[in-house]
LOKOLRO-692491 format. One record per residue (C-alpha): residue in three letters; x, y, z. Coordinates in steps of 0.1 Angstrom, whole numbers, padded with zeros to 4 digits, always signed. Each point is the difference from the previous one (the first is absolute). Example, Ala and Ser with C-alpha at 12.3 -4.5 7.8 and 13.67 -1.06 7.14 Angstrom:
<rofis>
ALA+0123-0045+0078/SER+0014+0034-0007/
</rofis>
This chain:
<rofis>
MET-0006+0064+0227/HIS-0010+0007-0036/ALA+0030+0022-0006/LYS+0024-0026+0013/LEU-0017-0027-0021/LYS+0004+0023-0031/MET+0036+0004+0008/ILE+0005-0037+0004/LYS-0018-0007-0032/ALA+0022+0024-0020/GLU+0032-0014+0016/MET-0011-0036-0007/TRP-0005+0009-0036/ARG+0035+0014-0001/ARG+0014-0031+0017/MET-0021-0025-0020/HIS+0029-0017-0017/GLN+0022-0004+0031/PRO+0003-0035+0014/ILE-0031-0011+0020/PRO+0019-0005+0033/LYS+0015+0035-0003/GLN-0035+0014-0005/GLY-0013-0020+0029/GLN+0028+0013+0023/TRP-0008+0036-0010/LEU-0037-0005+0006/TRP+0007-0016+0034/TYR+0019+0031+0010/VAL-0027+0023-0012/VAL-0028-0019+0017/ARG+0020-0004+0032/GLY+0008+0038+0001/TYR-0037+0008-0006/PHE-0010-0024+0028/ASN+0026+0014+0024/TYR-0012+0035-0006/HIS-0038-0006+0001/ALA-0002-0029+0024/VAL-0023+0009+0029/PRO-0024-0024+0018/THR-0032+0012-0018/ASN+0016+0001-0035/ALA+0003-0037-0007/ARG-0027-0001-0026/ALA+0015+0029-0020/LEU+0034-0017+0001/HIS-0016-0032-0013/VAL-0017+0019-0028/PHE+0033+0017-0009/ARG+0019-0033-0001/HIS-0028-0016-0022/HIS+0002+0029-0025/VAL+0038-0003-0002/ILE-0002-0037-0007/ASP-0027+0006-0026/LEU+0022+0027-0017/TRP+0030-0023+0000/ARG-0021-0029-0014/ARG-0012+0023-0028/THR+0035+0012-0008/LEU+0013-0035-0002/ARG-0028-0010-0022/ARG+0007+0029-0023/ARG+0037-0009+0000/HIS-0008-0035-0011/PHE-0025+0013-0027/GLN+0027+0022-0015/GLN+0025-0028-0001/VAL-0025-0023-0017/GLN-0008+0027-0026/GLU+0037+0006-0007/ALA+0005-0038-0005/MET-0029-0002-0024/HIS+0013+0030-0019/THR+0035-0015-0003/GLU-0015-0034-0011/ALA-0021+0017-0027/LYS+0031+0018-0013/ALA+0020-0032-0001/ARG-0028-0017-0020/GLU+0001+0029-0026/CYS+0037-0006-0007/
</rofis>
């Protein structure tokens, strides 16, 4: 699971500036594929944990995306004031 989460984190970083619905669709396919492969009756808790981690990674990526946009806007505004 850790290797898959690392792969998802790296791919989310690469896809950070794509539209949010497109990111969500890609994540849905990834989680669905993981569930289809690993779904057995006694594995429900592990699947829940995986889904929780994916949601947390996406939330952090979106937060970082917003933070970078705010920083860029502040930098642009500061440059405009200098002129």
